[in-house]
N, C-alpha and C positions, 0 to 999 in steps of 0.2 A: 504493499499500500504506499501511499504518499506520507511524507514526514508530517508530523504535527507542526502546524504553522505557529509563528512566534504570535500568541494571542495579543501581547502588549502592543504590536505594532500593526496587526492585522486589519486594515481599515474595512473590510467587508463585514465584519462582525461587530457593529457599533454596540450592541448590548453588551457583549462581553468585554469590549474595551471600557465602556463606561463602569462597568462592575469593577474591572480591575484598577481603574483609577479611584474610585470610591472606597474600594477595600483597602487600598494603599493609604489612604488618610486615616485610616481606622487601625492600622498595624499595632500600635501601642496596646490597645485593648486585647488583640489576639496574642501579642508577645508575652503579656502578663498572665495568660494561661499556663497552668502547670503540665497538664499532659495533653496527648492527643484527643482523648473524647472530650474535654473540656475545652480545647481549641475548637473542635468541629461544632459544639453547641454554641460557642461564641460567634464564630463564622456565620452560623444561621440567623444568630439574633442581629448581628450586625446587617446581613444582607436584607432581612426583614425590616430593618430601621431604614435602610437605603431606599427600599421600595415604598415605604410608608412616607417618608420625605417628598419622594416624587408625586406621590398621590396627593398629598397635602397642597402641592403648587397647582394642580389642576382641579381640584375640587370646587365646586359652586352650588350655592343654593338659589342661584339665579333660574329658576323655573317653577312653575305651577303658579298657584295663588299663595296668600299671605300664611295660610296654614300648612304648606307643604313641608315635609321634613326628608331629610336625607339619611338613611342608614347606610353606616359604614363598617364593614368588618374585614380585618386583616389577619393574616396568620402565615403559618409554615405548612407547605405541602410535604409530607414524609413518604417518599417512595419505598417501598418495602420490596423484599425479594418475592419472586412469583408465588409462593405458597402462602403468602400472607396478603390482606388488603392494604391498600395504601391509606394513608391517615392525613387529615387535615386538622392541625392544631390551631385553634383560633387564638391570636394574642391580644387582639383588640375589638371592641364592638360599642359603637356610639351612633347617638342621632345627633344631627345637626340642625338647628332651627334657622329660620330666615333672619332672626335678629343677630346671628353670630354666636349665640350659646351653643355648647355642646354638653350633651348628657351622657356620661360614661354607662353603659348597660351591661359591660362585660361580667363584672362579678354576680349581677342579678341573673344573668342568663348561664354562665359557666361555672360560678363558684370562684375560689380562689385558687391559684396555682403555686 
C-alpha cells in the first residue's frame, strides 16, 4: 500500500489538520497524564472540548418565535470491537433560550458521573 501521509502537512484533510493544531495547543494537559489509559481518556476529553468550542461558535437561537428553545447535547462516541455494541457517552445537555440564558439539564437527565 501507499505510505501514510504526513497528516500535519496534508492539506487534503482539513479536519485532521485542524484537530492536530488544536490538540497541539492542549499538549500540557495530555503530558500531565501518568499512563496510556489516562492519556487516552484526556485526549477524548480534549477532542470533545474542541468540538464543543466549534459548536459554540455556530449555535444560534435566531429561529422560530419568542418561546423557541434550542436543546444541545454533546458527548463522545465510543466505538467498540465487533462483539460489543457502540456506545454514546453524553457529556453535556442543555437548553438555550432566546434571552441568552442556558439551563443545564445534564444532571437531571443522566445523573452525575
